[in-house]
Every structure is written in structure tokens, then in C-alpha cells.
N, C-alpha and C positions, 0 to 999 in steps of 0.2 A: 915214363910209366900214364903217359895223356894218352897214348893210343892205346897203352893198357885195358885203359879205362872209358876211350871208348867201345873199342873189342866188348868191352864186358859188357859195358849195357847195351850197345844188342848186343849181345846174347841174349840176355834178357827177356831186350824185348820179344827177340823170337820167341822165346820161351812162352812168356805170356797171352802171346797172338796165339801159338797152337792149342796156347789150355780155350782158351776164347770161344775159338773157331771148332774142339770138340765136345765141351761144354755150354756150348753158344749162351758163351757170356756176351751183356751184348759192354764194349768198352767206354763207351761212352755214360754211360749207369753205370758207377764204382758201386751201388747194391744190390744189383746184380751176380757180383759174385760170391755174398752169403746161399743162392741159386746151389754154388755147386758144392755149398759144405752142406744144404740141405735144413738153412738157418732162416731162410724169409720168413720172416711175419705177417704177407699178406698168405704164404700155405700154408699158416695154420689155423685154429679154431681160439677164436677168444674167451678165454674164463667165465667171461658174460654170457657167450651164448650158450643155447640149451642144450649146445649138444656138444660140448664140454663136456668132459670124463679128468676130474683131477685127478694125481695122484690118493688121497685120500678119499676120492668114494669107492670103495670094495665091495667084490659081490657080499661077502659074511656081516654089512652093516645092517644094522637095525636101528629102523629110522622109527620106531617109536616104540613104547613102553606094552602097549596092550597088541593083546592079538585077537584076532575075528574066532569066535566060538560061533555058536547055532543061535545066540539070540540078543547079541553088542553090536549089529551090523552100523548101525546108526552112531555110535559112540565111535566103532573103527574107521567109518568111512570118514570123519569129521579129522581124524588125528594125520590116520597116513596123509589124506590128502592138503593137509597142514605140512607136512615134512616134505611131499614133494613138491608144494611153491618154493618151501623156502630153496629145493635144492636145484629149483626151474625147470621140472621136470615134469609136472603134472600133465603139460598139453602131450606128452606122450599117449595118456594114457584117455584122453577127454577131445582125441578128436582133432588138436588142431596142428600138429607135424602125423603125418602120414604116409612123408616120404624124405627122404635125405637132403638137402638143402645144398648150395654151393658149398665146396671145403668140408662138405661132411661125407666120407665115403661108404659104402655098401659095407666095409669092414668096420667103420664107425656105424654105425644104421646097428648092423647085427651085437655090435657090443651093447650099445645100449638099450637094447631090448631085451639082452639078457642080463642083465644089470638091473632094468628096472623090473622084471620079474622073480630076481633071487631078492628084490626088499621085497615085494612084495609077500612071494614064499616066507620070508623071514616072519613077517606080519601073522600068517595065520596058523593059528591054534595043529599038532596032529592029527585030532582027529576029522579037524574041518579038510586040514591037506590029504586027510586018508581020501575020501569026497572027491575030487578035482579030476579032471582030467590035465592031460600037460599039454602045456602052450608055448609056442616062440613066438608071439607077439602080445606086449605089455599091458594094448588095448580088449583085445581078446578075452584078456583072463579076468582087466577090469570093467567090462560090462558080463562078463557070463557070473562077478561075485555079486554085483547088482540085483542082476537075474534071480540067483539062484536064491539069496538073504537078505534081498529089500522087501521082507511080507508084509504088509497090512497085514496088521495085526489087532482086532479089535477087541477083544476083551484087556487090552491092553489100553486103549486108546477108553474107556468106558473106566481103566482102575484108573486113570489119571483123570480123568474127569472130577472122579469124587476124591481124589484126592487134593484138587481143586476145592471142590465145596467145604470141604473140614480144615483146610489148613487158615490152621488160627495162629494171631502174636501172643505167644505164654507172658508171663509177668517178665521171664528173667529174657526173652529175645529180644534182639534191641531191633528200629527200622532197618537199618540195612542191609539184616542178614532175616528179615520177617520177606524183602522185598525181594531179595535173590532168590530164596528157595519160591514166592511167587510167581518170580519171573520166570525161573528152570520147568517148573509145571504151567506155562501158556504158552511157552513156548515147545514144551515135548510134543505136543496131537499133530504137530505141523506135518513132525519128524515122519507122520504114518497115516498121513494121509495122503492119496489118491494119489496123483496129477490127471488132470483134463487130459486127456488125448480125444481126437478129433480126427475120425479116416481122410475125412479131405484134407487132409494136409495144412491147414490152418498153422498160426504160432497161437493157437489158445493154448496150447501147452505153456507152453512159452511164458504168458501173463499169468498164467496161473503161480508158475512159478517167480515171478518175478512180484506176485504178491506177496506172496509167503513168503 
């Protein structure tokens, strides 16, 4: 019986050795066995990574209830930006991530782009969507929407200024409500004010944005 046990142990060792050679498993490091079964944590994108797409992320998701129309770009871009920030995906539309990073394959990158484009399209009104071209890059679509619909509205600015001038606290209006209404009107013109741009390539535009 003892000899049978020894023979069995030798056979098991030989089987393990052959498997290690075939699948290039490091015998000294037991963790390497998981590579053979595709379960090595070091080869997976972590959930905290912007490149991670979880089982709950689907192309048909509506990340915000607001829909982009011809006259509500400011409200739309704010809500969509917040929704993308929550999902750690805003960096793909603002230019932070322009190519795949380690552990993210080309296929993963294309999946992320398709997912983001689908999310954006799901928040665009059909009337507006009919005016858009097809894009395969989320940042290009995002930039085009900014260029197309982020229009400086002079009459709207004048209307806001008139509303500020006429804003009064009525008898039934609390101080908190009045302050909130006034603050909203006060912040509104900044959304319509064009950013200062300089052809010399200076950062005056960034300074203006920070000041706003």
C-alpha cells in the first residue's frame, strides 16, 4: 500500500509538472494557478477604475431625466456631467482619457465609447437627434454638442438682468426662498457669458473660467 501511495504521488507530481509547462504556471507561486483558469485578479479592471464597466451598465440606460432640446443646453450639460461624474466616466468626454490604459484592451475601449455614445443619445430629444451625425467617439460627440448648442443668447441675458432688477421679496415669501431665487438669477448670466479666448495660446480662457 505504501508503494502504491508513492507511485500515485509521483504520477500526480508529473501531471502537475506537465500542466505547469503547458500553461506556464510558476510552481513556486501558487497564485499562478489562477491564470490557467482566467481568475487572476491582477488581470482584471477594478470597479474603482474609470475603465470598469459593471453588469448594471447597459446601453439603454437613461442617466438623466432631462432631454437636450434646442433651448436648454445649460441645464442638460449640467445634469449629464453630474451623471457621468458619478459613474467615473466624465474623463472620457473632457479629454482626460484619450486612449486605453493598462489592463484596458482595444475591445474594452470600444465598448466604453459605444456605451457613452448610447448614454448621451438617450438624453437627446428626437428632434435634436435627427440633426446630428453619427459618431464613434464620445468626446467628439460631446464637443460637437457644445459647439452646436452652447450659443450665447443676448436676449436671454437681457431678460435675466431685467428679472434681477424686478426681483422683490413679497409678503408671503420667506428670506430663504427669496435668497434662493435671487441667487439663481444672479448665477444665470455667467452661463451665457462667452469665455475670453486669446489666439496667442495663453491660459486667459482658463483664468476666466475659474473666475466665473
